VMD Tcl script that draws the C-alpha trace (Angstrom):
set ca {
  {-8.89 16.73 8.34}
  {-11.89 19.06 8.25}
  {-9.82 22.07 7.12}
  {-8.30 20.12 4.25}
  {-11.66 19.19 2.76}
  {-11.85 22.67 1.25}
  {-8.48 22.41 -0.52}
  {-7.81 20.61 -3.82}
  {-5.21 18.33 -2.25}
  {-5.04 14.64 -1.53}
  {-2.92 11.99 0.06}
  {-0.71 9.17 -1.14}
  {-0.51 6.07 1.01}
  {2.78 4.20 0.75}
  {2.47 0.53 1.66}
  {6.05 0.16 2.94}
  {5.80 3.38 4.98}
  {2.54 2.23 6.56}
  {3.97 -1.17 7.45}
  {7.27 0.22 8.74}
  {5.28 2.67 10.88}
  {3.41 -0.15 12.60}
  {0.22 -0.39 10.53}
  {-0.13 -4.12 9.89}
  {-1.61 -4.07 6.41}
  {-0.37 -7.64 5.91}
  {-3.34 -9.09 7.82}
  {-7.08 -8.70 7.26}
  {-7.64 -7.30 10.76}
  {-4.67 -4.96 10.44}
  {-5.85 -3.67 7.07}
  {-9.34 -3.00 8.48}
  {-7.82 -1.10 11.42}
  {-5.50 0.87 9.12}
  {-8.30 1.88 6.79}
  {-10.51 2.83 9.75}
  {-7.68 5.04 11.05}
  {-7.16 6.56 7.59}
  {-10.88 7.27 7.28}
  {-10.99 8.94 10.68}
  {-7.87 11.06 10.16}
  {-7.53 11.70 6.42}
  {-10.81 10.62 4.94}
  {-10.31 7.82 2.43}
  {-11.94 9.96 -0.25}
  {-8.86 12.20 -0.01}
  {-6.46 9.30 -0.64}
  {-5.72 9.78 -4.33}
  {-3.23 6.96 -4.93}
  {-1.19 4.23 -3.35}
  {2.55 3.68 -3.71}
  {2.86 -0.08 -3.98}
  {6.00 -1.60 -2.54}
  {6.66 -4.47 -0.18}
  {8.75 -3.96 2.95}
  {12.22 -5.36 3.62}
  {11.78 -4.35 7.27}
  {9.51 -6.03 9.78}
  {6.32 -4.47 11.09}
  {7.07 -1.27 12.99}
  {10.77 -1.32 12.10}
  {10.73 2.28 10.78}
  {12.95 0.94 8.01}
  {12.03 2.53 4.67}
  {13.44 -0.17 2.40}
  {11.23 -1.17 -0.46}
  {11.02 -4.77 -1.64}
  {9.51 -6.44 -4.69}
  {5.77 -7.06 -4.50}
  {5.09 -10.24 -2.53}
  {8.72 -10.74 -1.53}
  {8.79 -8.72 1.66}
  {7.00 -8.75 4.99}
  {3.67 -7.52 3.61}
  {3.58 -10.50 1.28}
  {1.46 -11.53 -1.67}
  {-1.65 -12.17 0.43}
  {-1.38 -8.71 1.98}
  {-1.23 -7.11 -1.46}
  {-4.09 -9.26 -2.69}
  {-6.28 -7.89 0.13}
  {-5.15 -4.30 -0.57}
  {-5.79 -4.52 -4.31}
  {-9.19 -6.13 -3.89}
  {-10.48 -4.04 -0.98}
  {-13.71 -2.27 -2.00}
  {-12.47 1.09 -0.66}
  {-9.15 0.84 -2.54}
  {-10.02 -1.10 -5.68}
  {-10.61 2.01 -7.81}
  {-7.53 3.89 -6.63}
  {-4.36 3.88 -8.74}
  {-1.52 1.76 -7.41}
  {1.86 3.16 -8.50}
  {4.88 0.87 -8.40}
  {7.72 2.15 -6.27}
  {9.86 -0.96 -6.14}
  {13.60 -1.50 -6.55}
  {15.07 -2.19 -9.97}
  {17.89 -4.64 -9.38}
  {17.75 -6.53 -12.65}
  {16.33 -5.99 -16.13}
  {12.61 -6.71 -16.14}
  {12.00 -6.04 -12.43}
  {9.39 -3.36 -13.13}
  {7.51 -5.65 -15.52}
  {7.60 -8.54 -13.02}
  {6.28 -6.33 -10.22}
  {3.54 -4.97 -12.47}
  {2.57 -8.48 -13.55}
  {2.49 -9.57 -9.90}
  {0.20 -6.68 -8.96}
  {-2.14 -7.47 -11.86}
  {-2.22 -11.14 -10.95}
  {-3.01 -10.42 -7.30}
  {-5.72 -7.93 -8.24}
  {-7.47 -10.57 -10.35}
  {-7.31 -13.53 -7.93}
}
mol new
graphics top color blue
foreach p $ca { graphics top sphere $p radius 0.5 }
foreach p [lrange $ca 0 end-1] q [lrange $ca 1 end] { graphics top cylinder $p $q radius 0.2 }
display resetview
């Protein structure tokens, strides 16, 4: 990561990708471990945004199938912790959820807002 500190680039963390790769961001301990790993490898200051999507696959499944916020294996409580974490709170969360019915984007956005304010 040291070489990248000189470049004007950053990272995007994708919640489903993390979870499917075995980073258990659904639990408090797992989120702490994931952020510690991200700090040590990427530097959290270089994480510019977060793609917010729940995971249809179980932890470590390597299945990149996005689910609606709070309706997958990360769950509402996992997103609440992510959105409220002091190191992530000021980062933009970008929805990357499926649109299966009219209004899905609005519902996912409302869910994120609600979880951020709990």
